[in-house]
C-alpha positions as CSV (number, residue, x, y, z in Angstrom):
1,X,-56.7,52.2,-68.6
2,X,-58.9,51.4,-65.5
3,X,-61.8,48.9,-65.7
4,X,-63.9,48.7,-62.7
5,X,-65.2,45.2,-61.6
6,X,-67.5,43.6,-59.2
7,X,-66.6,40.6,-57.0
8,X,-69.2,38.4,-55.4
9,X,-68.5,37.7,-51.8
10,X,-70.2,34.6,-50.1
11,X,-70.1,34.7,-46.3
12,X,-72.1,32.1,-44.5
13,X,-74.8,31.9,-47.2
14,X,-75.1,35.7,-47.5
15,X,-73.8,37.5,-50.7
16,X,-72.3,40.9,-50.6
17,X,-70.1,42.9,-53.0
18,X,-66.5,43.9,-53.0
19,X,-65.0,46.3,-55.5
20,X,-61.9,45.7,-57.6
21,X,-60.3,47.1,-60.7
22,X,-58.2,45.8,-63.6
23,X,-55.5,48.4,-64.7
24,X,-52.5,48.2,-67.0
25,X,-49.9,49.1,-64.2
26,X,-47.3,50.1,-67.0
27,X,-45.3,47.0,-66.2
28,X,-45.5,43.3,-67.0
29,X,-49.0,42.7,-65.8
30,X,-52.5,43.6,-66.0
31,X,-53.4,44.4,-62.5
32,X,-56.4,43.0,-60.7
33,X,-56.7,45.0,-57.5
34,X,-59.2,43.7,-55.0
35,X,-60.3,45.9,-52.0
36,X,-60.6,43.5,-49.1
37,X,-61.3,46.3,-46.5
38,X,-63.6,44.9,-43.8
39,X,-63.7,41.3,-44.9
40,X,-63.1,38.8,-42.0
41,X,-61.4,35.5,-41.4
42,X,-63.6,32.9,-39.7
43,X,-62.6,29.2,-40.0
44,X,-60.1,26.7,-41.4
45,X,-59.8,26.3,-45.1
46,X,-63.1,25.1,-46.6
47,X,-65.3,26.1,-43.6
48,X,-68.8,27.1,-45.1
49,X,-68.7,30.4,-43.0
50,X,-65.5,31.7,-44.6
51,X,-65.5,34.7,-46.8
52,X,-65.1,33.6,-50.3
53,X,-64.6,36.0,-53.4
54,X,-65.2,34.8,-56.9
55,X,-64.5,36.8,-60.0
56,X,-67.8,37.0,-61.9
57,X,-68.0,40.5,-63.4
58,X,-64.5,41.7,-64.0
59,X,-62.6,41.2,-67.2
60,X,-60.7,38.1,-66.5
61,X,-60.4,35.9,-69.7
62,X,-59.7,32.3,-70.0
63,X,-56.2,31.4,-70.4
64,X,-55.0,34.4,-68.5
65,X,-52.0,33.5,-66.3
66,X,-52.0,34.4,-62.7
67,X,-48.3,35.3,-62.5
68,X,-47.8,37.3,-59.3
69,X,-49.4,38.8,-56.3
70,X,-48.7,41.8,-54.0
71,X,-50.5,43.1,-50.9
72,X,-51.0,46.2,-48.9
73,X,-53.1,45.1,-46.0
74,X,-53.9,46.0,-42.3
75,X,-55.0,43.0,-40.3
76,X,-56.5,43.0,-36.8
77,X,-57.2,39.9,-34.8
78,X,-59.4,38.9,-31.8
79,X,-57.6,38.0,-28.6
80,X,-56.1,34.6,-28.7
81,X,-56.0,34.6,-32.6
82,X,-52.5,35.2,-34.0
83,X,-51.7,37.5,-36.9
84,X,-49.9,34.7,-38.6
85,X,-53.1,32.6,-38.8
86,X,-54.9,35.0,-41.2
87,X,-54.6,33.5,-44.7
88,X,-55.8,33.6,-48.2
89,X,-56.3,30.8,-50.6
90,X,-56.4,31.7,-54.3
91,X,-57.5,29.0,-56.9
92,X,-58.6,28.5,-60.5
93,X,-60.9,26.0,-62.1
94,X,-58.2,23.4,-62.5
95,X,-57.7,23.3,-58.7
96,X,-54.2,24.8,-58.9
97,X,-53.8,27.6,-56.3
98,X,-51.6,29.1,-53.6
99,X,-51.9,30.2,-50.0
100,X,-50.8,33.7,-48.7
101,X,-50.3,34.6,-45.1
102,X,-49.1,38.3,-45.0
103,X,-48.5,38.0,-41.2
104,X,-46.3,34.9,-41.4
105,X,-44.0,34.8,-38.3
106,X,-46.1,37.2,-36.2
107,X,-47.4,34.6,-33.7
108,X,-49.3,37.1,-31.4
109,X,-52.7,38.8,-31.5
110,X,-53.1,42.5,-32.2
111,X,-53.1,44.7,-35.3
112,X,-50.3,45.2,-37.9
113,X,-49.8,46.4,-41.4
114,X,-48.1,44.3,-44.1
115,X,-47.1,45.1,-47.7
116,X,-44.9,43.7,-50.4
117,X,-43.7,44.2,-54.0
118,X,-44.6,41.7,-56.6
119,X,-44.1,38.1,-55.6
120,X,-43.6,35.9,-58.7
121,X,-45.6,32.6,-58.4
122,X,-43.3,30.6,-60.6
123,X,-40.5,31.4,-58.0
124,X,-42.5,28.9,-55.8
125,X,-43.3,26.4,-58.5
126,X,-46.9,27.7,-58.9
127,X,-48.6,27.7,-62.3
128,X,-52.0,29.2,-62.4
129,X,-53.9,29.5,-65.7
130,X,-57.5,30.9,-65.6
131,X,-59.9,28.1,-67.0
132,X,-62.8,28.2,-69.5
133,X,-65.0,29.5,-66.6
134,X,-62.8,32.7,-66.5
135,X,-63.0,32.3,-62.6
136,X,-60.4,33.3,-60.0
137,X,-61.5,32.3,-56.5
138,X,-60.0,33.8,-53.2
139,X,-61.1,32.4,-49.7
140,X,-60.2,34.1,-46.5
141,X,-59.4,31.5,-43.8
142,X,-57.6,30.9,-40.4
143,X,-54.6,28.4,-40.4
144,X,-55.8,27.5,-36.9
145,X,-59.5,28.4,-35.9
146,X,-59.2,29.2,-32.3
147,X,-62.1,31.8,-31.8
148,X,-65.8,31.3,-32.3
149,X,-66.9,33.7,-35.1
150,X,-64.6,36.0,-36.9
151,X,-60.8,35.5,-35.7
152,X,-59.4,38.5,-37.8
153,X,-60.3,41.1,-40.3
154,X,-58.8,43.5,-42.9
155,X,-58.7,47.1,-41.9
156,X,-59.7,50.1,-44.2
157,X,-57.7,50.6,-47.3
158,X,-56.5,47.0,-47.5
159,X,-55.9,45.6,-51.0
160,X,-54.6,42.4,-52.6
161,X,-53.4,42.7,-56.2
162,X,-53.0,39.9,-58.6
163,X,-50.7,40.3,-61.6
164,X,-52.3,38.7,-64.8
165,X,-50.6,38.0,-68.0
166,X,-52.5,37.7,-71.2
167,X,-51.1,35.5,-74.0
168,X,-50.0,37.8,-76.8
169,X,-51.9,37.6,-80.1
170,X,-48.7,36.8,-81.9
171,X,-48.1,33.8,-79.8
172,X,-51.7,32.5,-80.2
173,X,-51.4,33.1,-83.9
174,X,-48.2,31.1,-84.2
175,X,-49.9,28.2,-82.3
176,X,-52.9,28.4,-84.7
177,X,-50.5,28.4,-87.7
178,X,-48.7,25.3,-86.3
179,X,-52.1,23.5,-86.0
180,X,-52.9,24.4,-89.6
181,X,-49.5,23.0,-90.8
182,X,-50.1,19.9,-88.8
183,X,-53.6,19.4,-90.3
184,X,-52.2,20.0,-93.8
185,X,-49.5,17.4,-93.4
186,X,-51.9,14.7,-92.3
187,X,-53.7,14.7,-95.6
């Protein structure tokens, strides 16, 4: 099943839209596919001119676990800005997050393509659970801001995919039953 979603993009005070979709990839995860084509990398993490994508309209529910990430991207940089500097920061309401640099190790400017299989976040000690705001935030930033304006950008057809796990109804039911037993014992 495919569910289309809209993602709000904030760039230097201007709002635009990026498209994404959530699919059941037939595997362990619900897949949140975000088309990042044409989006740019401007300043260091937290710079008000950075591109920020916040999930506002797609079916991300509270208490989903962001379990994995994969990417299939084309990155181009301006002269003097390295491919290794183009980075993405993903975070949730609790502040937990992780950074992704698809061009890590490519300490030169130019264009290159990068892709990966699933990267399990728990392998790196990252635990990300979507909070009550049902929000996942992604910020595009430069690890070193060496060019005024846009340092790098994603080419056509670039996607980043988050692997989401939804707690099973059975597991939630067991937790609720345990709570009822605990309440009953207190009486």
